[in-house]
C-alpha positions as CSV (number, residue, x, y, z in Angstrom):
1,X,-60.1,32.8,71.9
2,X,-58.0,35.9,70.9
3,X,-60.1,38.5,68.6
4,X,-58.9,41.6,66.1
5,X,-61.1,44.2,66.9
6,X,-61.8,48.4,66.8
7,X,-61.0,50.1,69.0
8,X,-64.3,52.6,70.1
9,X,-64.6,55.1,68.1
10,X,-66.0,57.6,70.8
11,X,-62.5,56.9,72.9
12,X,-60.1,56.8,69.7
13,X,-61.9,60.4,68.9
14,X,-61.1,61.4,72.3
15,X,-57.8,60.1,72.4
16,X,-56.6,61.4,68.9
17,X,-58.2,65.2,69.9
18,X,-55.5,65.1,72.8
19,X,-52.7,63.2,70.5
20,X,-53.0,66.3,68.0
21,X,-51.9,68.9,70.8
22,X,-49.7,66.5,72.4
23,X,-46.1,67.5,71.1
24,X,-48.0,69.7,68.5
25,X,-46.8,67.3,65.7
26,X,-50.1,67.9,62.9
27,X,-52.4,71.0,63.5
28,X,-54.7,71.8,60.1
29,X,-55.4,74.9,58.4
30,X,-58.8,75.6,57.8
31,X,-60.5,75.7,54.3
32,X,-59.5,79.3,53.8
33,X,-56.0,77.7,52.6
34,X,-56.9,74.9,50.8
35,X,-55.4,74.9,47.3
36,X,-55.8,73.4,43.9
37,X,-58.7,70.1,44.0
38,X,-57.7,66.6,42.8
39,X,-59.8,64.0,40.9
40,X,-58.6,59.9,42.2
41,X,-58.1,57.1,40.4
42,X,-58.0,53.7,41.7
43,X,-55.8,52.7,38.9
44,X,-52.9,54.3,39.4
45,X,-50.7,55.9,42.5
46,X,-51.2,59.4,40.5
47,X,-54.9,61.8,41.4
48,X,-55.6,64.5,38.6
49,X,-56.0,68.1,39.5
50,X,-59.6,69.3,38.9
51,X,-61.1,72.7,39.5
52,X,-64.4,70.8,41.1
53,X,-64.8,68.0,43.7
54,X,-62.2,65.3,44.2
55,X,-59.4,65.8,46.8
56,X,-58.0,68.9,48.0
57,X,-54.8,69.8,49.5
58,X,-55.1,72.0,52.3
59,X,-52.7,74.6,53.7
60,X,-50.1,74.5,56.6
61,X,-48.9,77.2,59.3
62,X,-45.0,76.5,58.8
63,X,-42.8,74.1,57.2
64,X,-42.4,72.1,60.2
65,X,-46.1,70.8,59.6
66,X,-47.8,68.7,56.6
67,X,-50.2,69.9,54.5
68,X,-52.8,67.3,54.7
69,X,-55.6,65.7,52.0
70,X,-59.3,66.1,52.1
71,X,-61.6,64.5,50.0
72,X,-64.7,65.9,48.8
73,X,-64.9,68.4,51.8
74,X,-63.9,65.9,54.6
75,X,-60.7,64.8,55.9
76,X,-59.2,61.7,54.3
77,X,-59.2,59.1,57.3
78,X,-57.2,56.0,57.4
79,X,-58.7,52.8,56.2
80,X,-57.0,50.8,58.8
81,X,-56.6,53.3,62.0
82,X,-57.5,51.6,65.3
83,X,-56.9,48.1,64.5
84,X,-55.6,45.6,67.0
85,X,-54.9,42.5,67.5
86,X,-56.6,41.9,71.2
87,X,-59.7,42.6,72.9
88,X,-57.2,43.1,76.2
89,X,-55.5,45.4,75.0
90,X,-56.2,48.7,77.5
91,X,-53.3,51.0,78.0
92,X,-54.9,54.4,75.7
93,X,-51.3,56.2,76.6
94,X,-49.8,53.6,73.7
95,X,-52.4,54.8,71.2
96,X,-51.0,58.6,71.9
97,X,-47.1,58.0,71.6
98,X,-47.5,55.6,68.8
99,X,-48.9,57.8,66.2
100,X,-47.4,60.9,67.7
101,X,-44.2,59.0,67.2
102,X,-44.5,58.0,64.1
103,X,-45.1,61.2,62.7
104,X,-42.1,62.0,64.4
105,X,-40.1,59.1,62.4
106,X,-41.6,60.0,59.6
107,X,-40.5,64.0,59.4
108,X,-37.1,62.3,59.7
109,X,-37.7,60.7,56.2
110,X,-40.2,62.7,54.2
111,X,-39.7,66.1,55.4
112,X,-42.8,68.4,55.5
113,X,-41.1,70.8,53.4
114,X,-41.5,68.5,50.8
115,X,-44.1,65.9,51.4
116,X,-48.1,66.0,51.5
117,X,-49.3,63.7,54.3
118,X,-52.4,61.3,53.3
119,X,-53.8,58.6,56.3
120,X,-53.2,55.3,55.4
121,X,-55.0,54.4,52.4
122,X,-53.5,50.9,50.9
123,X,-53.8,49.1,54.0
124,X,-57.8,48.2,54.5
125,X,-59.5,47.5,57.5
126,X,-60.2,43.7,56.6
127,X,-56.6,43.0,56.0
128,X,-55.3,44.4,59.1
129,X,-57.8,42.4,60.9
130,X,-56.1,39.3,59.2
131,X,-52.4,40.1,59.3
132,X,-52.7,41.0,63.3
133,X,-54.7,37.6,64.1
134,X,-52.8,34.2,64.4
135,X,-51.7,32.2,62.0
136,X,-54.2,29.4,61.5
137,X,-56.1,27.2,59.0
138,X,-58.2,29.5,58.5
139,X,-56.2,32.7,58.1
140,X,-53.0,32.0,56.1
141,X,-52.2,36.0,56.8
142,X,-52.0,35.7,60.5
143,X,-49.0,37.5,61.3
144,X,-49.0,36.3,65.0
145,X,-47.9,32.6,65.8
146,X,-50.2,30.0,65.7
147,X,-51.4,29.2,68.7
148,X,-50.3,25.9,70.9
149,X,-53.2,25.8,72.9
150,X,-50.5,26.5,76.3
151,X,-50.8,27.9,79.2
152,X,-47.4,28.5,80.8
153,X,-44.2,30.0,80.1
154,X,-43.8,28.3,76.7
155,X,-47.2,29.7,75.4
156,X,-47.0,31.4,72.1
157,X,-48.0,35.2,73.0
158,X,-49.6,37.6,70.6
159,X,-46.5,39.8,69.3
160,X,-47.9,42.2,66.9
161,X,-50.4,44.5,68.4
162,X,-51.3,47.4,66.0
163,X,-50.2,48.2,62.6
164,X,-50.6,52.0,61.2
165,X,-49.9,53.2,57.7
166,X,-48.8,56.9,56.8
167,X,-49.2,57.9,53.2
168,X,-46.8,60.8,51.9
169,X,-47.5,62.2,48.3
170,X,-46.0,64.6,46.0
171,X,-47.4,67.1,43.6
172,X,-45.7,66.6,40.1
173,X,-47.7,68.9,37.7
174,X,-51.2,68.3,37.9
175,X,-50.7,64.9,39.9
176,X,-50.4,63.9,43.7
177,X,-48.4,61.0,43.5
178,X,-47.1,58.4,46.2
179,X,-43.7,59.4,46.8
180,X,-43.2,57.1,50.8
181,X,-45.0,55.1,53.1
182,X,-44.3,54.7,56.7
183,X,-45.3,51.9,58.4
184,X,-45.9,51.4,62.6
185,X,-45.4,48.0,64.1
186,X,-46.4,48.2,67.5
187,X,-45.1,44.9,69.5
188,X,-46.3,44.0,72.7
189,X,-44.2,43.8,76.3
190,X,-47.1,41.8,77.8
191,X,-49.7,39.8,76.3
192,X,-53.1,39.7,78.0
193,X,-55.1,36.8,77.5
194,X,-58.0,33.7,79.2
195,X,-57.8,30.8,79.6
196,X,-61.3,30.3,78.8
197,X,-63.8,33.0,77.0
198,X,-65.0,35.2,79.5
199,X,-62.9,34.1,82.1
200,X,-60.1,35.3,84.1
201,X,-57.0,37.6,83.0
202,X,-53.8,36.7,82.6
203,X,-50.4,38.4,81.4
204,X,-47.5,36.6,79.6
205,X,-44.2,38.9,79.8
206,X,-42.9,38.7,76.3
207,X,-38.6,39.1,76.6
208,X,-37.0,42.2,75.1
209,X,-34.8,39.5,73.0
210,X,-37.7,37.8,71.9
211,X,-39.9,41.1,71.1
212,X,-37.1,42.5,68.6
213,X,-36.3,39.1,66.6
214,X,-40.2,38.6,65.9
215,X,-40.4,42.2,64.9
216,X,-37.7,42.2,62.2
217,X,-39.2,38.8,60.9
218,X,-42.9,40.7,60.8
219,X,-41.2,43.6,59.3
220,X,-39.8,41.6,56.4
221,X,-43.0,40.0,55.9
222,X,-45.3,43.5,55.6
223,X,-42.7,44.8,52.9
224,X,-43.2,42.0,51.2
225,X,-47.1,42.1,51.1
226,X,-47.1,45.7,50.8
227,X,-44.7,45.7,47.5
228,X,-47.3,42.6,45.7
229,X,-49.8,45.8,46.1
230,X,-50.0,46.9,42.6
231,X,-51.0,50.7,43.6
232,X,-47.8,50.6,45.8
233,X,-45.3,49.0,43.2
234,X,-41.7,48.1,43.8
235,X,-39.8,51.7,44.0
236,X,-42.0,53.3,46.2
237,X,-39.9,53.8,49.4
238,X,-41.1,52.2,53.0
239,X,-39.7,53.2,56.2
240,X,-41.0,50.6,59.0
241,X,-40.8,51.9,62.4
242,X,-40.8,49.6,65.5
243,X,-42.4,50.4,69.0
244,X,-42.6,49.1,72.1
245,X,-45.9,48.7,74.2
246,X,-45.9,49.9,77.4
247,X,-47.9,47.2,79.5
248,X,-51.7,48.1,80.6
249,X,-51.1,49.2,83.4
250,X,-48.2,51.5,82.6
251,X,-49.3,55.4,83.7
252,X,-47.5,55.9,80.2
253,X,-47.1,55.1,76.2
254,X,-44.4,52.9,75.4
255,X,-41.4,53.9,72.5
256,X,-40.4,53.4,69.7
257,X,-36.7,51.6,69.2
258,X,-36.2,51.2,65.8
259,X,-36.1,51.8,62.3
260,X,-35.2,50.1,58.5
261,X,-35.9,51.4,55.3
262,X,-36.4,49.3,51.8
263,X,-36.0,51.6,48.9
264,X,-37.1,49.5,46.7
265,X,-37.8,45.5,46.1
266,X,-38.6,43.3,49.1
267,X,-35.4,43.6,50.6
268,X,-35.3,45.9,53.8
269,X,-32.5,47.6,54.7
270,X,-29.9,48.2,58.3
271,X,-32.1,48.0,61.1
272,X,-31.1,51.7,63.1
273,X,-32.0,52.5,66.9
274,X,-34.3,55.1,68.0
275,X,-33.5,56.2,71.8
276,X,-36.8,57.4,72.9
277,X,-38.5,56.5,76.1
278,X,-41.8,58.5,78.2
279,X,-41.1,58.8,81.9
280,X,-43.6,59.4,84.2
281,X,-43.8,62.1,86.7
282,X,-43.2,62.3,89.4
283,X,-40.7,59.7,89.0
284,X,-40.8,56.8,91.5
285,X,-38.8,54.2,92.9
286,X,-37.7,51.6,90.2
287,X,-37.8,54.2,87.3
288,X,-35.8,52.6,84.6
289,X,-35.1,55.5,82.2
290,X,-31.5,56.7,84.1
291,X,-30.3,59.8,81.7
292,X,-29.6,62.8,83.9
293,X,-31.9,64.6,82.3
294,X,-34.8,62.7,83.2
295,X,-33.5,62.7,86.8
296,X,-33.3,67.1,86.6
297,X,-36.7,67.4,84.6
298,X,-38.2,65.4,87.4
299,X,-36.4,67.6,90.2
300,X,-38.2,70.7,87.9
301,X,-41.2,68.9,87.9
302,X,-41.7,68.4,91.5
303,X,-41.1,72.2,92.4
304,X,-44.1,73.3,89.7
305,X,-46.3,70.6,91.9
306,X,-45.1,71.8,95.1
307,X,-45.9,76.0,93.8
308,X,-49.4,75.0,92.5
309,X,-50.5,73.1,95.2
310,X,-49.4,75.3,97.5
311,X,-51.5,78.0,95.2
312,X,-54.8,76.1,95.5
313,X,-54.5,73.6,97.7
314,X,-57.5,71.8,96.5
315,X,-55.9,69.3,94.2
316,X,-56.3,65.9,94.1
317,X,-52.7,65.0,91.8
318,X,-50.4,66.4,89.8
319,X,-48.8,64.1,87.4
320,X,-46.9,64.1,83.6
321,X,-46.0,62.1,80.9
322,X,-42.9,63.3,80.0
323,X,-40.9,62.2,76.7
324,X,-37.1,62.2,75.9
325,X,-34.9,61.3,72.8
326,X,-31.6,60.4,74.5
327,X,-31.1,63.3,76.4
328,X,-33.4,65.6,75.0
329,X,-36.7,66.3,76.2
330,X,-39.4,66.4,73.4
331,X,-42.1,66.9,75.1
332,X,-44.8,67.0,78.3
333,X,-48.4,66.1,78.8
334,X,-49.0,67.4,82.3
335,X,-52.3,66.2,84.0
336,X,-53.8,68.5,87.2
337,X,-56.8,66.9,89.1
338,X,-58.4,69.1,91.1
339,X,-62.0,69.2,92.7
340,X,-62.8,72.9,91.8
341,X,-66.6,73.8,90.2
342,X,-66.2,77.6,90.3
343,X,-65.2,78.9,86.8
344,X,-64.1,81.8,88.6
345,X,-61.7,79.5,90.7
346,X,-60.8,77.4,87.2
347,X,-59.9,80.8,85.3
348,X,-57.8,82.4,88.5
349,X,-56.0,78.8,88.7
350,X,-55.0,78.4,84.7
351,X,-54.0,81.8,84.4
352,X,-51.5,81.1,87.7
353,X,-50.6,77.9,86.0
354,X,-49.9,79.8,82.9
355,X,-47.8,82.2,84.5
356,X,-45.5,80.0,86.5
357,X,-45.1,77.1,84.1
358,X,-41.8,78.4,82.2
359,X,-40.2,78.8,85.4
360,X,-40.4,74.8,85.9
361,X,-41.4,72.9,83.0
362,X,-39.3,72.4,79.6
363,X,-39.2,75.4,77.1
364,X,-39.3,75.5,73.5
365,X,-41.0,72.3,73.4
366,X,-44.6,71.2,73.2
367,X,-46.1,71.3,76.7
368,X,-50.1,70.8,77.2
369,X,-51.3,70.9,81.0
370,X,-54.7,69.7,81.3
371,X,-56.7,71.0,84.3
372,X,-59.4,68.3,85.0
373,X,-62.6,67.6,88.2
374,X,-64.5,64.5,88.2
375,X,-66.8,66.1,85.9
376,X,-64.2,66.6,82.8
377,X,-61.7,68.7,81.5
378,X,-62.1,72.1,82.7
379,X,-58.7,74.2,81.1
380,X,-56.4,73.3,78.2
381,X,-53.2,75.1,78.6
382,X,-50.8,74.8,75.9
383,X,-47.1,75.6,74.9
384,X,-46.3,75.0,71.0
385,X,-42.9,74.0,70.4
386,X,-40.1,76.7,70.0
387,X,-41.9,78.6,72.2
388,X,-41.5,80.1,75.8
389,X,-45.2,81.1,76.6
390,X,-48.8,79.6,77.3
391,X,-52.1,79.5,75.8
392,X,-54.8,79.6,78.2
393,X,-58.6,77.8,77.3
394,X,-61.2,77.7,79.1
395,X,-63.4,74.7,78.6
396,X,-67.2,76.3,78.3
397,X,-66.4,79.6,78.5
398,X,-67.5,81.8,76.1
């Protein structure tokens, strides 16, 4: 039997923490940049600004980042984040690339220069659980197909794995107004299941055409349900972005493949393709992303790998995930696993990496290099977007 569940809180915090660094999408300012505060109202999409407690709008470091919403001094978290349709989904990379990629899609529709970001507040966790479950006699809201009790190629798989909502507000005088919503729908490319509870786990591959077709049907139904929410209404623009999950044993996350917009009412506009991909480096035989830029990026990464392995021979592995949009590198997440335990060795090694990385790794895009041992993270070396130099952070140092 399949159960919708919450991803473990501790794991999720770690994943999201890494996600906010990777690709540099979403850095927050501290309380010294907080602007006017607001008081929420449950009967309207506007929030009246007051000078006391309530909702506050933070500042931001640049026009490429969103101001965000804080309630009573605490970050206003999503009501449904972390809800997933299956107990068996275990690829943590999917969560990272899904949330980061969804924010990038949002920026193409709701500019950080004009909109304020708010975590999803309209889809509750209880509703999300029902939507992600199978349709049945006890759950008419299930967006996944009814269980046909088959365990061969004719089995009805779980297509929709996760749903994520992001809200975009505008400040209108003394009010915050809901002015846009982005909904991410993560679709399975492979479904894991058990024939009996606590039994062996089996996998069922989902054809790309079937995933796309079911995704379109699900997206249309999701739009209708959002439009039925009184707090959303009929005229708030809603963008739906479709994400193809990587398989559980993949060393990288999945990628977004399409988006469509509902400008008003229940109708969903034309579908538009998204040419995103995540490639594991060094590239292995069978890598399907055939763009020339991936080959060149891989060659440079192998040189980087050889360089640092020659400088410090006690390395266990050097791998990376490179994010592409067509023929453009969007960012890179590098993991260096070493056997070092000496603080001076880690310091020297991290400084060396920061010096040689610009010679081999992409510049002007977010790059995160994690140096870790069996005991945990030792150093974090980060290049921000539109920069060519790295900042070194030694974990546990003063």
